[in-house]
C-alpha positions in Angstrom: -22.2 63.1 131.0 -20.0 65.0 133.5 -19.0 63.4 136.9 -21.2 65.9 138.8 -24.2 65.2 136.5 -23.8 61.5 137.0 -23.5 61.9 140.8 -26.7 64.0 140.9 -28.5 61.3 139.0 -27.2 58.6 141.4 -28.3 60.8 144.4 -31.8 60.9 142.9 -31.8 57.1 142.5 -30.6 56.6 146.0 -33.3 58.8 147.4 -35.9 56.8 145.5 -34.5 53.6 146.8 -34.5 54.8 150.4 -38.2 55.7 150.0 -39.0 52.1 149.2 -40.4 51.2 152.6 -42.9 49.0 154.2 -45.1 51.9 155.2 -45.3 52.8 151.5 -46.5 49.4 150.5 -43.3 47.6 149.7 -42.8 44.0 150.8 -40.1 43.2 153.4 -37.8 41.8 150.7 -38.3 44.8 148.4 -37.5 47.2 151.2 -34.4 45.3 152.2 -33.2 45.0 148.6 -33.7 48.7 148.1 -31.9 49.7 151.3 -28.9 47.5 150.5 -28.6 48.8 146.9 -28.8 52.3 148.2 -26.0 51.6 150.6 -23.9 50.1 147.8 -24.3 53.2 145.6 -23.6 55.6 148.5 -20.4 53.8 149.3 -19.3 53.8 145.6 -20.1 57.5 145.0 -19.2 58.7 148.5 -22.7 60.1 149.1 -23.7 61.2 152.6 -27.2 60.9 153.9 -27.3 64.7 154.6 -27.0 65.3 150.8 -30.2 63.6 150.0 -33.8 64.9 150.1 -35.6 62.0 151.7 -39.2 61.6 152.7 -38.5 58.2 154.3 -40.2 56.9 157.4 -39.0 58.5 160.6 -37.6 56.5 163.4 -40.0 55.6 166.2 -39.9 54.3 169.8 -41.3 50.9 170.7 -41.4 50.1 174.4 -41.9 46.8 176.2 -42.6 46.5 179.9 -40.1 44.4 181.9 -41.1 41.1 183.4 -39.1 40.3 186.5 -38.0 37.5 188.7 -37.2 39.2 192.0 -35.0 42.1 191.1 -33.9 40.5 187.8 -35.2 42.2 184.6 -35.7 39.3 182.4 -34.0 39.5 179.0 -32.4 42.9 179.7 -29.0 41.3 179.0 -30.3 40.4 175.6 -31.6 43.8 174.6 -28.2 45.0 173.3 -28.0 42.1 170.8 -31.6 42.3 169.8 -31.1 46.0 169.0 -28.0 45.2 166.9 -29.7 42.5 165.0 -32.7 44.8 164.2 -30.6 47.9 163.4 -32.0 49.9 166.4 -30.8 51.9 169.3 -32.0 50.8 172.7 -32.3 52.0 176.3 -34.1 51.1 179.5 -35.3 52.3 182.8 -36.7 50.5 185.9 -39.9 49.7 184.2 -39.4 49.1 180.4 -37.1 48.6 177.5 -37.2 50.9 174.5 -36.1 50.2 171.0 -35.6 53.2 168.6 -35.5 52.6 164.9 -37.4 52.6 161.6 -41.0 51.5 162.2 -40.7 47.9 161.0 -37.3 47.3 162.7 -38.5 48.8 166.0 -41.6 46.7 165.9 -39.5 43.5 165.2 -37.1 44.3 168.1 -39.8 45.0 170.6 -41.7 41.8 169.6 -38.6 39.7 169.8 -37.7 41.1 173.2 -41.2 40.5 174.5 -41.2 37.0 173.1 -37.8 36.2 174.7 -39.0 37.6 178.0 -42.1 35.5 178.0 -40.2 32.4 177.0 -37.7 32.9 179.8 -40.5 33.3 182.3 -42.1 30.1 181.1 -38.7 28.2 181.2 -38.3 29.4 184.9 -41.6 27.8 185.8 -40.6 24.5 184.0 -37.3 24.4 185.8 -38.7 25.3 189.2 -41.0 22.2 189.0 -38.3 19.9 187.5 -36.4 17.0 189.0 -33.2 18.9 188.1 -34.1 21.8 190.4 -35.1 19.4 193.2 -31.8 17.6 192.8 -29.8 20.9 192.9 -31.7 22.0 196.0 -30.9 18.7 197.7 -27.2 18.8 196.6 -26.9 22.4 197.8 -29.2 22.9 200.8 -27.6 26.1 201.8 -28.4 27.8 198.5 -31.5 29.8 198.4 -34.0 28.9 195.6 -33.7 32.4 194.1 -30.0 32.0 193.9 -30.3 28.7 191.9 -33.0 30.2 189.7 -30.8 33.3 189.2 -28.0 31.0 187.9 -30.5 29.3 185.6 -31.6 32.7 184.2 -28.0 33.7 183.6 -27.5 30.5 181.6 -30.5 31.2 179.4 -29.5 34.8 178.7 -25.9 34.0 178.0 -26.9 31.3 175.5 -29.4 33.6 173.8 -26.8 36.3 173.5 -24.5 33.8 171.7 -27.3 32.9 169.3 -28.3 36.5 168.7 -24.6 37.4 167.9 -24.4 34.6 165.5 -27.6 35.7 163.7 -26.2 39.3 163.4 -22.9 38.0 162.2 -24.6 36.0 159.5 -26.6 39.0 158.4 -23.5 41.2 158.1 -21.5 38.5 156.4 -24.2 38.0 153.7 -24.1 41.7 152.9 -20.3 41.7 152.7 -20.3 38.6 150.4 -22.8 40.3 148.2 -21.0 43.6 147.8 -17.3 42.8 148.6 -17.2 45.5 151.2 -18.5 46.5 154.6 -21.3 49.0 153.8 -22.0 52.2 155.6 -25.0 51.7 157.9 -27.3 54.2 156.2 -30.3 53.3 158.3 -28.3 53.9 161.6 -27.2 57.3 160.3 -30.8 58.3 159.8 -31.8 56.8 163.1 -29.2 58.8 164.9 -30.3 62.0 163.2 -33.9 61.3 164.2 -32.9 60.5 167.8 -31.0 63.8 168.0 -34.2 65.6 167.0 -36.2 64.0 169.9 -34.1 65.8 172.5 -33.9 62.7 174.7 -30.8 62.6 176.9 -29.4 59.2 177.8 -26.9 58.4 180.4 -24.8 55.3 181.2 -25.4 53.3 184.3 -23.2 50.4 185.5 -24.2 47.1 187.1 -22.1 44.4 188.6 -22.1 40.8 187.6 -23.1 38.0 190.0 -21.2 34.9 190.9 -22.5 31.6 189.6 -23.0 29.3 192.6 -24.7 26.4 190.8 -23.0 25.3 187.6 -25.7 22.7 187.1 -28.5 25.3 187.2 -26.4 27.4 184.8 -26.0 24.5 182.4 -29.8 23.8 182.6 -30.3 27.5 181.6 -28.0 27.1 178.6 -30.0 24.1 177.4 -33.2 26.1 177.9 -31.7 29.0 175.9 -31.3 26.6 173.0 -35.0 25.6 173.1 -36.3 29.2 172.7 -37.2 30.0 169.1 -35.6 33.2 167.6 -37.7 34.4 164.7 -37.3 38.2 164.6 -38.4 38.6 161.0 -34.9 39.6 159.9 -33.7 37.7 156.8 -30.1 37.4 156.0 -31.2 35.5 152.9 -29.6 35.2 149.4 -28.7 38.9 149.2 -26.3 38.5 146.4 -29.0 37.3 144.1 -31.3 40.1 145.1 -28.7 42.7 144.4 -28.2 41.7 140.8 
């Protein structure tokens, strides 16, 4: 068998693997296994996505309306890390956050964002009626209640970001341990191609951070961030065994 013939056969195999998707009846583990094996073959044989004839699921948008506390868009600081964990692009406007990725991943990202948003809102209500909030108000009578709550929200979101980064690092590390290399993100390549086809134009905006006036409220927020359950449906799992 010539090198070219072998490469063509591998390309056919990769195309079949990338068509093992949830929308075609595969389980989550089967789809993940197939995608990871396809990435491994593409790296080894230097195959680009553009060389393949794929009929895989197209990337979709999943939008989630913002919940607010005053001018604060709850969990918006977490959207970047949710998108990274779920292999999605993301953007937002004044009213909603959007995650753009393969159907299942976009669904997971939007669900996780919505869950985190609702949990933050619930934790705000708990804190606002707590002895800790009353004590902070008494200790800092010049501080407005919204300022104290704002510090509490910052603490929650910063702690959640740390936890989301850790989940993503564990996912990446498990792939590297299974393959011995950092794999080309095949899904993201497809997602970027699909995004280009939408014609959507994004632009960057900048926001300024806020000062923390209440370290006690911030610490209470960090503790609340530990209480929120993160279960996005993304498994890092024993990938090495599944790749054999």
